C-alpha positions as CSV (number, residue, x, y, z in Angstrom):
1,M,-41.2,-6.7,94.5
2,S,-37.9,-7.2,92.7
3,Q,-35.7,-10.0,93.9
4,S,-32.9,-7.6,94.5
5,N,-35.1,-5.7,97.0
6,Q,-36.5,-8.8,98.8
7,V,-35.5,-9.6,102.3
8,N,-35.4,-13.1,103.9
9,V,-38.2,-14.0,106.4
10,L,-37.5,-17.3,108.3
11,L,-40.6,-19.3,109.4
12,V,-39.9,-21.8,112.2
13,D,-42.5,-24.4,113.4
14,D,-42.4,-28.1,113.9
15,Q,-45.9,-28.5,112.3
16,P,-45.9,-28.4,108.4
17,G,-49.4,-27.3,108.3
18,K,-48.7,-24.2,110.3
19,L,-45.7,-23.4,108.1
20,L,-47.9,-23.7,105.1
21,S,-50.5,-21.4,106.6
22,Y,-47.9,-18.8,107.5
23,E,-46.5,-19.0,104.0
24,V,-49.9,-18.3,102.5
25,M,-50.5,-15.4,104.8
26,L,-47.2,-13.7,104.1
27,E,-46.9,-14.4,100.4
28,P,-48.6,-11.1,99.5
29,L,-45.7,-9.2,101.0
30,G,-43.4,-10.4,98.2
31,E,-40.6,-11.3,100.5
32,N,-38.4,-14.4,100.3
33,L,-39.9,-16.9,102.7
34,I,-37.6,-19.6,104.2
35,K,-39.2,-22.5,106.2
36,A,-37.6,-24.5,109.0
37,S,-39.3,-27.4,110.8
38,S,-36.9,-27.4,113.8
39,A,-34.6,-25.2,115.8
40,K,-31.5,-26.9,114.3
41,E,-32.7,-26.3,110.7
42,A,-33.5,-22.7,111.6
43,L,-29.9,-22.2,112.9
44,E,-28.5,-23.7,109.7
45,H,-30.6,-21.2,107.6
46,L,-29.4,-18.3,109.8
47,L,-25.8,-19.2,109.1
48,K,-26.5,-19.4,105.3
49,H,-28.7,-16.4,104.7
50,E,-29.1,-12.8,105.8
51,I,-32.4,-13.0,107.7
52,A,-34.5,-9.9,108.3
53,V,-37.4,-11.4,110.4
54,V,-37.7,-14.7,112.3
55,L,-41.2,-16.0,112.9
56,V,-41.0,-18.7,115.5
57,D,-43.4,-20.9,117.4
58,V,-43.0,-20.8,121.2
59,C,-43.9,-24.4,121.7
60,M,-41.5,-26.8,119.8
61,P,-39.9,-30.1,120.8
62,E,-36.3,-30.2,121.7
63,L,-35.7,-26.4,121.8
64,D,-38.7,-24.1,122.4
65,G,-38.9,-20.7,120.9
66,F,-37.4,-18.9,123.9
67,E,-34.3,-21.1,123.9
68,L,-33.9,-20.7,120.1
69,A,-34.3,-16.9,120.4
70,A,-31.6,-16.9,123.2
71,M,-29.2,-18.9,121.0
72,I,-29.8,-16.5,118.0
73,R,-29.2,-13.4,120.1
74,E,-25.9,-14.9,121.4
75,H,-24.4,-14.7,117.9
76,P,-23.0,-11.1,117.1
77,R,-24.4,-11.3,113.6
78,F,-28.0,-11.7,114.7
79,Q,-28.1,-9.4,117.8
80,R,-30.4,-7.0,115.9
81,T,-32.5,-9.6,114.0
82,A,-36.2,-9.1,114.6
83,I,-37.9,-12.2,116.3
84,I,-41.7,-12.5,116.4
85,F,-43.2,-15.3,118.7
86,I,-46.3,-17.1,117.7
87,S,-48.0,-18.7,120.7
88,A,-51.1,-21.0,120.7
89,I,-51.2,-21.0,124.5
90,H,-51.9,-18.3,126.9
91,L,-48.7,-16.7,128.1
92,T,-48.4,-15.3,131.5
93,E,-46.7,-12.0,132.1
94,M,-43.6,-13.9,133.2
95,D,-43.6,-15.8,129.9
96,T,-43.9,-12.6,128.0
97,L,-41.0,-11.0,129.9
98,R,-39.0,-14.1,129.3
99,G,-39.6,-13.8,125.6
100,Y,-38.6,-10.2,125.5
101,S,-35.5,-10.9,127.5
102,A,-34.6,-13.7,125.1
103,G,-34.7,-11.3,122.2
104,A,-38.3,-11.2,121.0
105,V,-39.6,-7.9,119.5
106,D,-43.3,-8.8,119.2
107,Y,-46.0,-11.5,119.9
108,V,-48.7,-12.9,117.6
109,P,-51.4,-14.9,119.4
110,V,-53.3,-17.8,117.9
111,P,-55.6,-17.8,116.0
112,V,-53.4,-15.7,113.8
113,V,-55.0,-12.8,112.0
114,P,-53.4,-12.7,108.5
115,E,-53.6,-8.9,108.3
116,V,-52.0,-8.5,111.8
117,L,-49.2,-10.9,110.9
118,R,-48.5,-9.3,107.6
119,A,-48.5,-5.8,109.2
120,K,-46.0,-6.8,111.9
121,V,-43.7,-8.7,109.4
122,R,-44.0,-5.8,106.9
123,V,-42.9,-3.3,109.5
124,F,-39.8,-5.3,110.6
125,A,-38.9,-6.2,107.0
126,E,-39.1,-2.5,105.9
127,L,-37.1,-1.6,109.0
128,Y,-34.5,-4.1,108.0
129,R,-34.4,-2.8,104.5
130,K,-34.0,0.8,105.6
131,T,-31.4,-0.2,108.1
132,R,-29.4,-1.9,105.3
133,E,-29.9,1.2,103.1
134,L,-28.6,3.4,105.9
135,E,-25.7,1.1,106.4
136,L,-24.9,1.2,102.7
137,L,-25.1,5.0,102.7
138,N,-23.0,5.1,105.8
139,R,-20.4,2.9,104.2
140,E,-20.4,5.0,101.1
141,L,-20.1,8.1,103.2
142,E,-17.2,6.6,105.1
143,D,-15.6,5.6,101.8
144,R,-16.0,9.1,100.5
145,I,-14.7,10.6,103.7
146,R,-11.8,8.1,103.6
147,E,-11.1,9.1,100.0
148,R,-11.4,12.8,100.7
149,T,-9.1,12.4,103.7
150,A,-6.6,10.4,101.7
151,A,-6.8,13.0,98.9
152,L,-6.3,15.8,101.5
153,E,-3.4,14.0,103.1
154,S,-1.9,13.3,99.6
155,S,-2.4,16.9,98.7
156,T,-0.8,18.1,101.9
157,K,2.1,15.7,101.4
158,R,2.6,16.9,97.9
159,L,2.5,20.5,99.1
160,L,5.0,19.7,101.7
161,Q,7.2,17.9,99.2
162,S,6.8,20.7,96.8
163,E,7.8,23.2,99.4
164,R,10.7,21.0,100.5
165,G,11.7,20.6,96.9
166,R,11.5,24.3,96.3
167,S,13.6,24.9,99.3
168,L,16.2,22.3,98.2
169,A,16.2,23.7,94.6
170,L,16.7,27.2,95.9
171,A,19.5,26.0,98.3
172,A,21.1,24.1,95.4
173,G,21.1,27.2,93.3
174,N,22.4,29.3,96.2
175,M,19.1,31.1,96.2
176,G,16.5,32.2,98.8
177,S,13.0,33.7,98.8
178,W,11.6,36.7,100.6
179,E,8.3,38.6,101.1
180,Y,7.6,42.2,101.8
181,D,4.2,43.2,103.2
182,A,3.7,46.8,101.9
183,G,0.7,47.5,104.1
184,E,2.5,46.7,107.4
185,D,6.0,47.4,106.1
186,R,7.1,43.9,107.2
187,W,9.8,41.7,105.7
188,S,10.0,37.9,105.8
189,W,13.0,35.8,104.8
190,D,13.4,32.0,104.4
191,E,16.4,30.1,105.5
192,G,18.1,30.2,102.1
193,H,17.8,34.0,102.0
194,C,19.3,34.3,105.5
195,R,22.3,32.1,104.4
196,I,23.0,34.3,101.4
197,F,23.4,37.2,103.8
198,G,25.6,35.2,106.1
199,L,22.9,34.3,108.7
200,D,22.4,30.6,109.4
201,P,19.1,30.2,111.4
202,S,19.7,26.4,111.8
203,S,22.9,27.0,113.8
204,P,22.6,26.2,117.5
205,N,24.1,29.5,118.4
206,A,22.2,31.5,115.9
207,Q,20.4,34.6,117.2
208,V,16.8,35.2,116.1
209,F,17.0,37.6,113.1
210,V,13.9,39.6,112.4
211,P,14.4,41.5,109.2
212,N,13.3,45.1,108.9
213,G,14.1,48.0,106.7
214,D,17.0,49.4,108.7
215,L,18.7,46.0,109.3
216,I,18.4,45.0,105.7
217,R,19.7,48.3,104.5
218,S,22.9,47.8,106.6
219,F,23.8,44.9,104.3
220,F,23.5,46.9,101.1
221,Q,25.7,49.3,99.3
222,E,23.9,52.7,99.6
223,D,23.2,53.1,95.9
224,D,22.0,49.5,95.5
225,W,19.6,49.9,98.4
226,N,18.2,53.1,96.8
227,S,17.8,51.3,93.5
228,L,15.9,48.4,95.2
229,T,13.5,50.6,97.1
230,H,12.9,52.7,94.0
231,A,12.1,49.6,92.0
232,I,9.5,48.5,94.6
233,A,8.0,52.0,94.7
234,R,7.6,52.0,90.9
235,L,5.6,48.7,90.9
236,K,2.1,49.0,89.4
237,P,-0.4,46.8,87.5
238,G,1.1,46.1,84.1
239,Q,4.6,46.7,85.4
240,S,4.5,44.4,88.4
241,T,8.0,42.7,88.1
242,F,11.6,43.9,88.3
243,Q,15.1,42.5,88.5
244,R,18.1,44.1,90.0
245,E,21.8,43.2,90.6
246,F,23.3,44.5,93.9
247,R,26.2,44.1,96.2
248,I,26.1,43.2,99.9
249,T,28.4,42.9,102.8
250,R,27.4,39.8,104.6
251,A,27.3,39.4,108.4
252,D,30.6,37.6,108.2
253,G,32.2,40.4,106.3
254,Q,32.3,38.9,102.9
255,N,31.4,41.0,99.9
256,R,29.0,39.2,97.5
257,W,27.1,39.9,94.3
258,C,23.4,39.0,94.2
259,I,20.4,39.3,91.9
260,I,16.8,39.9,92.8
261,S,13.7,38.9,90.8
262,A,10.5,40.1,92.3
263,A,6.8,40.5,91.6
264,G,4.1,42.7,93.2
265,S,0.5,41.9,94.2
266,F,-2.2,44.6,94.1
267,E,-5.6,45.3,95.5
268,G,-8.3,47.7,94.2
269,P,-7.3,50.2,91.6
270,G,-3.6,49.5,92.0
271,T,-2.6,49.5,95.7
272,L,0.5,47.5,96.3
273,V,-0.1,45.0,99.1
274,R,2.8,42.5,98.8
275,V,6.1,41.9,97.0
276,D,7.4,38.3,96.6
277,G,10.9,37.8,95.4
278,V,13.8,35.4,94.9
279,T,17.5,36.3,95.5
280,A,20.4,34.4,94.0
281,D,24.1,34.7,94.9
282,I,25.8,35.4,91.6
283,T,29.3,36.0,93.0
284,E,30.8,33.1,91.2
285,R,29.2,34.2,87.9
286,K,30.5,37.7,88.3
287,E,34.0,36.4,89.1
288,A,33.8,34.1,86.0
289,E,32.7,37.0,83.9
290,N,35.7,39.0,85.2
291,R,38.0,36.0,84.5
292,Q,36.5,35.7,81.0
293,T,37.1,39.4,80.3
294,L,40.7,39.1,81.5
295,L,41.2,35.9,79.5
296,A,39.9,37.6,76.4
297,R,42.3,40.4,76.9
298,E,45.2,38.0,77.5
299,V,44.3,36.0,74.4
300,D,44.3,39.2,72.4
301,H,47.6,40.2,73.9
302,R,49.2,36.8,73.2
303,A,47.8,36.7,69.6
304,R,49.1,40.2,68.8
305,N,52.5,39.3,70.3
306,A,52.7,36.2,68.3
307,L,51.8,38.1,65.1
308,A,54.4,40.7,65.9
309,I,57.0,38.0,66.4
310,V,56.1,36.4,63.1
311,Q,56.2,39.8,61.4
312,A,59.7,40.4,62.8
313,I,60.9,37.0,61.7
314,V,59.6,37.6,58.1
315,R,60.8,41.1,57.8
316,L,64.2,40.8,59.5
317,G,65.2,37.4,58.3
318,R,68.1,37.2,55.8
319,A,69.3,34.4,53.6
320,D,71.4,33.9,50.5
321,T,68.7,32.0,48.7
322,I,64.9,31.9,48.7
323,R,65.0,28.2,49.8
324,D,67.2,29.1,52.8
325,Y,64.9,32.0,53.6
326,I,61.8,29.8,53.5
327,A,63.5,27.2,55.7
328,G,64.5,29.8,58.2
329,V,61.1,31.4,58.5
330,E,59.3,28.0,58.7
331,G,61.7,26.7,61.3
332,R,61.2,29.8,63.5
333,I,57.5,29.7,63.2
334,R,57.6,25.9,63.9
335,A,59.5,26.6,67.1
336,L,56.8,29.0,68.2
337,A,54.1,26.5,67.3
338,H,55.8,23.8,69.3
339,T,55.9,26.0,72.3
340,H,52.3,27.0,71.9
341,E,51.3,23.4,71.8
342,L,53.2,22.6,75.0
343,L,51.6,25.6,76.7
344,S,48.1,24.7,75.5
345,Q,48.5,21.2,76.8
346,S,49.0,22.6,80.3
347,R,46.3,25.3,79.8
348,W,49.0,27.9,79.6
349,Q,50.2,27.1,83.1
350,G,53.7,26.5,81.9
351,A,55.9,24.4,79.6
352,D,58.2,21.5,80.7
353,M,61.8,22.3,80.1
354,L,62.8,18.8,79.1
355,R,59.9,18.4,76.6
356,L,60.7,21.8,75.1
357,V,64.4,20.9,74.6
358,N,63.5,17.5,73.1
359,E,61.0,19.1,70.7
360,E,63.7,21.4,69.3
361,I,66.5,18.8,68.9
362,S,64.5,15.7,68.0
363,P,64.8,16.3,64.2
364,Y,68.5,16.0,64.5
365,R,68.5,12.8,66.5
366,T,66.9,10.9,63.6
367,R,69.9,11.4,61.3
368,G,72.3,9.3,63.2
369,A,74.9,12.0,62.6
370,A,75.4,13.4,66.0
371,H,75.0,12.5,69.6
372,V,72.9,14.8,71.6
373,S,72.7,14.6,75.4
374,V,70.2,16.4,77.6
375,S,70.2,16.8,81.3
376,G,68.8,19.0,84.0
377,P,66.3,19.2,86.9
378,S,62.5,19.3,86.4
379,V,61.6,22.8,85.4
380,I,58.3,24.3,84.4
381,L,58.8,27.5,82.4
382,P,56.3,30.4,82.4
383,A,54.8,31.1,79.0
384,E,56.9,34.1,78.1
385,K,60.2,32.3,79.1
386,A,59.2,29.1,77.3
387,Q,58.9,31.1,74.0
388,T,62.2,32.8,74.6
389,I,64.0,29.5,75.3
390,A,62.4,27.8,72.4
391,L,63.4,30.4,69.8
392,S,67.0,30.5,71.2
393,L,67.3,26.7,71.1
394,H,66.0,26.7,67.5
395,E,68.6,29.2,66.4
396,L,71.4,27.3,68.1
397,A,70.3,23.9,66.6
398,T,69.8,25.4,63.2
399,N,73.3,27.0,63.3
400,A,74.8,23.7,64.6
401,A,73.2,21.8,61.7
402,K,74.6,24.2,59.1
403,Y,78.1,24.9,60.5
404,G,78.6,23.2,63.8
405,A,78.6,19.8,65.6
406,L,75.2,18.7,64.1
407,S,76.6,19.0,60.6
408,T,79.0,16.0,61.0
409,A,78.6,12.4,62.1
410,E,81.2,12.8,64.8
411,G,79.7,15.9,66.3
412,E,78.3,16.0,69.8
413,V,75.9,18.4,71.5
414,S,75.2,18.7,75.2
415,V,72.3,20.7,76.6
416,R,72.4,21.2,80.3
417,W,70.5,23.4,82.7
418,E,70.4,24.1,86.4
419,I,68.6,26.3,88.9
420,A,70.7,28.3,91.3
421,D,70.1,31.6,93.2
422,K,66.7,32.0,91.5
423,Q,68.3,31.9,88.1
424,L,67.9,29.4,85.3
425,K,71.3,28.7,83.5
426,L,71.2,26.8,80.3
427,C,74.4,25.7,78.6
428,W,74.6,24.6,74.9
429,A,78.0,23.0,74.2
430,E,79.2,21.6,71.0
431,R,82.3,19.4,70.4
432,N,84.0,17.2,67.8
433,G,82.5,19.2,65.0
434,P,84.1,21.5,62.4
435,K,86.5,24.1,63.9
436,V,84.7,27.3,64.5
437,T,85.7,30.9,64.8
438,Q,83.9,33.9,66.1
439,P,81.9,35.4,63.2
440,A,82.8,38.8,61.9
441,R,79.2,40.0,62.2
442,R,76.2,38.9,64.1
443,G,73.6,37.0,62.0
444,F,69.9,37.1,62.5
445,G,69.9,34.0,64.7
446,M,72.3,35.7,67.2
447,K,70.2,38.8,67.1
448,I,67.1,36.7,68.0
449,I,68.9,35.1,70.9
450,T,70.3,38.3,72.2
451,A,67.0,40.2,71.8
452,S,65.0,37.4,73.4
453,I,67.2,36.6,76.4
454,A,69.0,39.9,77.1
455,Q,66.7,42.6,75.9
456,Q,63.2,41.0,76.3
457,G,63.9,38.5,79.1
458,G,66.4,40.7,81.1
459,G,68.9,37.8,81.2
460,E,72.4,37.3,80.0
461,V,73.9,35.6,76.8
462,N,77.4,34.5,76.4
463,F,78.8,33.1,73.2
464,D,82.2,31.2,73.6
465,W,83.6,30.4,70.2
466,R,86.0,27.6,71.1
467,P,87.9,25.8,68.4
468,E,86.3,22.4,69.3
469,G,82.8,24.0,69.2
470,L,80.5,26.7,70.3
471,V,79.5,27.0,74.0
472,C,76.5,29.3,74.6
473,T,75.3,30.1,78.0
474,L,71.8,31.6,78.6
475,T,70.9,33.0,82.0
476,L,67.4,34.0,83.0
477,A,65.8,35.0,86.3
478,Y,63.6,32.1,87.5
479,G,61.4,32.0,90.6
480,G,59.6,28.8,89.6
481,T,55.9,28.6,88.9
482,D,53.1,27.9,91.3
483,N,51.4,25.9,88.6
484,A,54.1,23.4,87.9
485,K,52.0,20.4,89.0
486,E,49.0,21.5,87.0
487,A,51.3,22.1,83.9
488,A,52.9,18.6,84.3
489,K,49.4,17.0,84.1
490,G,49.0,18.0,80.5
491,I,52.4,16.9,79.3
492,P,52.4,13.5,77.5
493,E,55.1,10.9,77.4
494,P,58.1,11.9,75.2
495,F,57.5,11.4,71.5
496,R,59.3,8.4,70.0
497,L,60.6,9.2,66.6
498,L,60.1,6.6,63.9
499,R,62.3,5.9,60.9
500,P,61.5,7.8,57.7
501,V,58.8,6.3,55.5
502,Q,60.1,4.4,52.5
503,K,59.8,6.3,49.2
504,G,57.2,5.7,46.6
505,P,53.8,5.2,48.2
506,R,50.8,6.4,46.3
507,V,48.9,9.0,48.3
508,L,45.4,10.4,47.9
509,L,45.3,14.1,49.1
510,A,41.9,15.6,50.1
511,E,42.3,19.3,51.1
512,D,39.9,22.2,50.2
513,E,42.3,25.1,51.0
514,A,44.2,25.6,47.8
515,L,47.4,27.0,49.4
516,V,47.4,24.4,52.1
517,G,46.7,21.7,49.5
518,L,49.7,22.8,47.4
519,L,51.9,23.0,50.5
520,V,51.0,19.4,51.6
521,R,51.4,18.1,48.1
522,D,54.9,19.6,47.9
523,L,55.7,18.1,51.3
524,L,54.5,14.7,50.2
525,E,56.5,14.8,47.0
526,E,59.6,15.9,48.9
527,I,59.4,12.7,51.0
528,G,59.0,10.6,47.9
529,C,55.3,10.1,47.5
530,T,53.3,10.0,44.3
531,V,50.3,12.3,45.0
532,T,46.8,12.4,43.5
533,G,45.2,15.7,44.5
534,P,44.5,17.9,46.2
535,I,40.8,17.2,45.9
536,S,38.4,19.7,47.5
537,E,35.1,17.8,47.7
538,V,34.1,14.6,49.6
539,Q,32.1,13.1,46.7
540,E,34.8,13.7,44.2
541,A,37.4,12.2,46.5
542,M,35.3,9.2,47.1
543,H,35.0,8.7,43.4
544,V,38.7,8.9,42.9
545,A,39.3,6.5,45.9
546,R,37.0,3.9,44.3
547,S,38.6,4.1,40.9
548,G,42.2,4.3,42.0
549,S,44.7,2.3,43.9
550,F,46.4,4.0,46.9
551,D,48.8,3.0,49.6
552,A,47.7,5.8,51.9
553,A,45.6,9.0,52.1
554,V,45.9,12.4,53.7
555,L,42.4,13.9,54.6
556,D,41.4,17.3,55.7
557,V,38.6,16.6,58.3
558,N,36.4,19.4,56.8
559,L,36.1,19.4,53.0
560,G,34.0,22.3,51.6
561,G,31.9,22.5,54.7
562,A,31.3,18.7,54.9
563,F,33.0,16.2,57.2
564,A,35.3,13.7,55.4
565,Y,34.1,10.8,57.5
566,P,32.3,9.0,54.7
567,L,35.6,9.1,52.7
568,A,37.4,7.8,55.8
569,E,34.9,4.9,56.1
570,L,35.4,4.1,52.4
571,L,39.2,4.0,52.7
572,H,38.9,1.9,55.9
573,S,36.7,-0.6,54.1
574,H,39.4,-0.9,51.4
575,A,42.2,-1.2,54.0
576,V,43.8,2.1,52.9
577,P,45.4,3.8,55.9
578,F,44.8,7.5,56.2
579,V,46.0,10.6,58.2
580,F,43.7,13.4,59.3
581,L,44.7,17.0,58.9
582,T,42.7,19.4,61.0
583,G,42.6,22.8,62.8
584,Y,40.3,21.2,65.4
585,T,41.6,19.6,68.6
586,P,41.9,15.8,68.3
587,D,39.2,15.2,70.9
588,A,36.7,17.0,68.6
589,L,36.9,14.3,66.0
590,D,34.4,11.5,65.5
591,E,35.2,8.8,68.1
592,R,35.0,6.1,65.5
593,F,38.3,7.2,64.1
594,S,40.1,7.9,67.4
595,T,42.9,5.5,66.5
596,A,43.7,7.3,63.2
597,P,46.8,9.5,63.2
598,V,45.9,13.2,63.4
599,L,48.0,16.2,62.4
600,R,47.1,19.7,63.6
601,K,47.8,22.6,61.2
602,P,50.2,24.1,60.4
603,I,51.9,20.9,59.0
604,E,55.6,20.2,59.1
605,K,57.3,17.7,56.9
606,E,58.8,15.5,59.6
607,A,55.4,15.1,61.4
608,L,53.7,14.3,58.1
609,E,56.3,11.7,57.3
610,T,56.0,10.2,60.7
611,A,52.2,10.1,60.6
612,L,52.2,8.3,57.2
613,R,54.8,5.8,58.5
614,T,52.6,5.2,61.6
615,A,49.4,4.7,59.6
616,I,51.0,2.3,57.1
617,A,52.8,0.4,59.8
618,C,49.5,0.0,61.8
619,T,47.6,-1.2,58.8
620,T,50.2,-3.8,57.8
621,S,50.8,-5.1,61.3
622,D,49.2,-8.0,63.1
623,K,46.8,-5.5,64.8
624,P,45.5,-3.3,62.0
625,M,44.2,0.2,62.7
626,R,40.4,0.0,63.0
627,A,37.8,2.7,63.2
628,R,35.7,2.1,66.2
629,Q,32.1,1.4,65.4
């Protein structure tokens, strides 16, 4: 018998000879025989080993076999251990009963018959072995049951979590699920679906809602309900899904847009038994689509209006020389661009009056030739009025720079506005300039002001040609704007004008649009720069930058379809300041160059000059401009 399958048999007798004889008799069984010459030694072996059978002599000194058996049985571990008594004396019936009550399972009389002893021990050893096998199988079975139970509990938990997650996901997406039993014509809705229809089953005061065809139909527009039922009726194998948008009137009276996605289940040759679906509230999406459509129309309207204004400026403008004509057209378009910029900063909610006035008169403050004062309450102009005021201020400022108070060092201009009786009144007043008289005919500038204020804006224009200077009063209807606070959020701090850049810097120009490049080159040369370029490709510009010596650079962000950032990095490594030109919004640029000056197209001379001055000043200061890594 293999050692792994052996059981322990404990032989207890105070006489070594008997122990030896028992050992010889039981050796053929192949079990592990353990000998003990006293009760104490037997107890020690019991504590150390798992014992299958105890063979004990009834008559022993100190503790007899009965007393030892009783002590063994008192221990919980040995309550089922088989104990066989060997008795060399005749036992009375009382002695036999005492032995059985002490825990004996059998008796072997002396003289011991080896075959009988082996048979008895073999039976109890095998019984012990089978018991252990059953216990092992039982433990394995319990472990398997425990594992299966844990797996079932885990699966149930995951299923509940999945269902909870599905419900949360549907709720987060403003969605709900439903089921239609085609055989019984029965509908079932989950809580999310009920909420879409304005029914909250979790509310303490909620009435029990049992959906049926008639009740559900009452929520739908008639044609939408017919479309839904028709889609269900057309379900068949191979065409088992459908999707429909529909309108409902909820229980609380709200009108909502929804979308259904559903799939049918079939039995037999194609009998529809069930339809499962998901409904989503798409009201916000529909409203967004409507807003987008309106926005597209508004953008198209604004663009066409802007193009029409530019067309009028180009075709109706008059000047004695081409230079004057170009300056006039550029100035008017620039005024429109400034207004557009102010409006875009506030998402077309309105333009700040103070900022708009400062944008138009700031070029004349840098000359030191005139004193310009501005005063008035906080006013947010609607888009159409902002454009009207901007063009009018541009014409007044241009005229004053040519013929009025802005043409002399002593001249003064005052721009004031006020709100009274739902009217905006703006007064442009000049003094201490050249004496003026009323012109014999109205020029294009006066025509623009009159057309913008009186004809287009429905306001009034008054020109008072006083000897000390022109006083022009513009009056427009003004009811305020509900979006003044939102518009003000997008208005930056007033722009601080810098002194003109000193003449003579060597500038590298990288621009891939030929006409834009020539224009920027002319502007740079007009402010006294020595220009290399325009260069239309990044690699060529980098080659020129490496081989030349430059004080600054003007870079189009996109050169021939490639970003100019490698060129910017090269210039930065050589401590050459640069200015970006772009049609993108500044926040679309690489964040590494967020500190670099950025000019948005179209470019004006004063802004270009200021940007160059800023770039050069930052590079030569104690805190040089750095591209963020």
